SERO-4910 file (N, C-alpha, C, O; in steps of 0.05 Angstrom, whole numbers):
BEGIN
 pado doro    nc1    nc2    nc3   cac1   cac2   cac3    cc1    cc2    cc3    oc1    oc2    oc3
  Unk    A    162      2   -168    138     13   -156    141     44   -155    161     54   -146
  Unk    A    120     58   -164    120     87   -164    112     97   -136     90     92   -127
  Unk    A    131    110   -122    125    120    -95    120    150    -94    117    162    -73
  Unk    A    119    163   -118    114    192   -118     85    197   -112     67    182   -119
  Unk    A     81    219    -98     53    227    -91     42    244   -114     55    263   -123
  Unk    A     19    236   -124      8    250   -147     -3    277   -139    -10    281   -115
  Unk    A     -5    297   -157    -15    323   -151    -43    322   -138    -60    305   -146
  Unk    A    -48    339   -119    -73    341   -105    -82    314    -92   -105    308    -91
  Unk    A    -62    299    -83    -67    273    -71    -87    275    -48   -107    261    -47
  Unk    A    -81    293    -29    -98    295     -6   -125    306    -13   -145    297     -2
  Unk    A   -126    326    -31   -151    338    -39   -169    316    -52   -193    315    -47
  Unk    A   -157    300    -70   -173    279    -83   -184    259    -63   -207    252    -65
  Unk    A   -168    251    -44   -177    230    -26   -196    241     -5   -214    226      4
  Unk    A   -193    266      4   -212    277     22   -239    280      8   -260    278     21
  Unk    A   -238    285    -18   -263    288    -33   -274    260    -42   -296    258    -52
  Unk    A   -257    239    -39   -265    212    -47   -265    208    -77   -281    193    -87
  Unk    A   -246    220    -91   -244    218   -120   -220    200   -127   -198    205   -117
  Unk    A   -224    181   -145   -203    163   -154   -183    178   -172   -192    191   -191
  Unk    A   -157    177   -166   -137    190   -183   -134    177   -211   -122    189   -229
  Unk    A   -144    152   -214   -141    138   -239   -164    143   -259   -159    150   -282
  Unk    A   -189    141   -249   -212    143   -267   -231    165   -260   -250    171   -275
  Unk    A   -228    178   -236   -246    199   -227   -271    188   -213   -289    203   -207
  Unk    A   -271    161   -209   -294    149   -195   -295    155   -165   -278    169   -155
  Unk    A   -313    143   -152   -317    147   -123   -299    128   -107   -300    103   -111
  Unk    A   -283    139    -89   -266    123    -72   -280    117    -45   -295    134    -35
  Unk    A   -276     93    -35   -289     85    -10   -267     75      9   -248     61      0
  Unk    A   -270     81     35   -250     71     54   -254     41     58   -276     31     57
  Unk    A   -232     27     61   -233     -2     65   -209    -11     81   -194      6     92
  Unk    A   -205    -37     83   -182    -48     97   -169    -70     80   -181    -81     62
  Unk    A   -143    -75     86   -129    -96     73   -110   -108     93   -104    -96    113
  Unk    A   -100   -132     87    -81   -145    105    -53   -142     92    -48   -151     70
  Unk    A    -35   -128    107     -8   -124     98     10   -146    110     12   -149    134
  Unk    A     22   -162     92     39   -184    101     66   -173    110     78   -157     96
  Unk    A     75   -182    133    101   -174    143    123   -190    130    121   -214    125
  Unk    A    145   -177    124    169   -189    112    192   -189    132    196   -168    146
  Unk    A    206   -210    134    229   -212    152    253   -224    138    251   -234    116
  Unk    A    276   -222    151    300   -232    138    323   -234    157    322   -223    179
  Unk    A    343   -248    149    368   -250    165    391   -252    146    388   -260    123
  Unk    A    415   -244    155    438   -244    138    445   -271    127    442   -291    141
  Unk    A    454   -272    102    462   -298     90    489   -307    102    493   -331    104
  Unk    A    506   -288    109    532   -295    120    537   -278    144    527   -255    146
  Unk    A    551   -288    163    557   -273    188    571   -247    181    592   -247    168
  Unk    A    560   -224    190    572   -198    184    569   -189    155    580   -169    147
  Unk    A    554   -204    139    550   -198    111    529   -177    106    512   -172    124
  Unk    A    529   -165     83    510   -145     75    486   -157     60    465   -144     57
  Unk    A    488   -182     51    467   -195     36    447   -207     55    454   -222     73
  Unk    A    421   -201     51    400   -211     68    378   -224     51    370   -212     31
  Unk    A    370   -248     58    348   -261     44    322   -253     58    319   -258     82
  Unk    A    303   -241     44    278   -233     55    256   -253     47    256   -264     25
  Unk    A    237   -258     66    215   -276     60    191   -269     77    195   -256     98
  Unk    A    167   -277     70    143   -272     86    146   -286    113    156   -308    115
  Unk    A    136   -272    134    137   -283    161    113   -300    168    114   -315    187
  Unk    A     91   -297    153     66   -311    160     48   -294    178     26   -303    184
  Unk    A     58   -271    186     42   -253    203     31   -230    185     44   -223    165
  Unk    A      9   -220    192     -3   -198    177    -13   -176    196    -16   -180    220
  Unk    A    -19   -153    184    -29   -130    199    -52   -118    183    -50   -114    159
  Unk    A    -74   -112    196    -97    -99    183    -91    -69    181    -85    -56    201
  Unk    A    -93    -59    156    -87    -30    151   -110    -18    135   -126    -33    123
  Unk    A   -112      8    135   -132     22    120   -124     28     91   -100     30     85
  Unk    A   -143     30     73   -137     37     46   -161     51     33   -183     53     45
  Unk    A   -157     62      9   -179     73     -7   -183     54    -31   -164     45    -42
  Unk    A   -208     49    -37   -215     31    -60   -235     44    -77   -256     54    -68
  Unk    A   -230     45   -104   -248     57   -123   -271     37   -128   -267     14   -134
  Unk    A   -295     47   -127   -319     30   -132   -322     24   -161   -336      4   -169
  Unk    A   -311     41   -179   -314     37   -208   -292     19   -220   -298     -1   -233
  Unk    A   -267     27   -217   -245     13   -231   -230     -6   -213   -214    -22   -223
  Unk    A   -235     -6   -187   -221    -24   -169   -193    -15   -160   -180    -30   -145
  Unk    A   -184      8   -169   -158     18   -161   -158     22   -131   -178     32   -120
  Unk    A   -136     14   -118   -134     18    -89   -107     30    -82    -87     25    -95
  Unk    A   -107     46    -60    -83     58    -50    -83     57    -20   -104     58     -7
  Unk    A    -59     54     -8    -57     54     21    -63     81     32    -57    101     19
  Unk    A    -73     82     56    -77    108     69    -50    118     79    -34    102     88
  Unk    A    -45    143     76    -19    154     83    -21    167    111     -2    178    121
***
C-alpha cells in the first residue's frame, strides 16, 4: 500500500479535485473495520490479526467520475 502523500494533496482536496483523473471529489463516509489480535505464544513476538466484527464510521473523499476514494487525513 502506497502511504506517500502526493504533491499538492491538501490543495487538491480543498479544491475538490481528484488526484487520479482530475474529476470532482465529494465528501462521504465509509465503515472502517477494526482489527485485533493476540500473541500466538506466551511472550512471543508473533501475533495473529483478524477482524473484530466492530466498525467505525470515518470520513473520506470520493470522486464522482472515476470512483477513486481516499481517507480524510
